[in-house]
C-alpha positions, 0 to 999 in steps of 0.5 A: 500500500502507498501513503497518499496525502490529499488536501480538501477544503471539505471537513469530513468528520465521518471520513475514518468510518466511511472514507470511500463515500466521503464528500471530498471524492463526490464533490471533487474537492480532493487536491494533491499538494501542487493543486493545494499550493495553487489554491490556498487562498481560495478557502480559509481552512483546509484539511490534510488527509493521509490515506493508505491506497491500494492502487487507485482505491483508498483503504485506510485513513491514517491522519487528518490535520486542519490547516488554517490560512 
């Protein structure tokens, strides 16, 4: 499994129990680090989600961090 960091302006309080159906995926509000750096000013608060991926499928949430700009 590979650890992947995803940035999102969406806070998902249930992501640890239902990460595959998270609104960050459904609303297409998941960004990689480069996209996050380009868009930091668009939203005052971001969330940094660390996932374990198996291929293209998220399998486990390992960390969630709030980032306030």
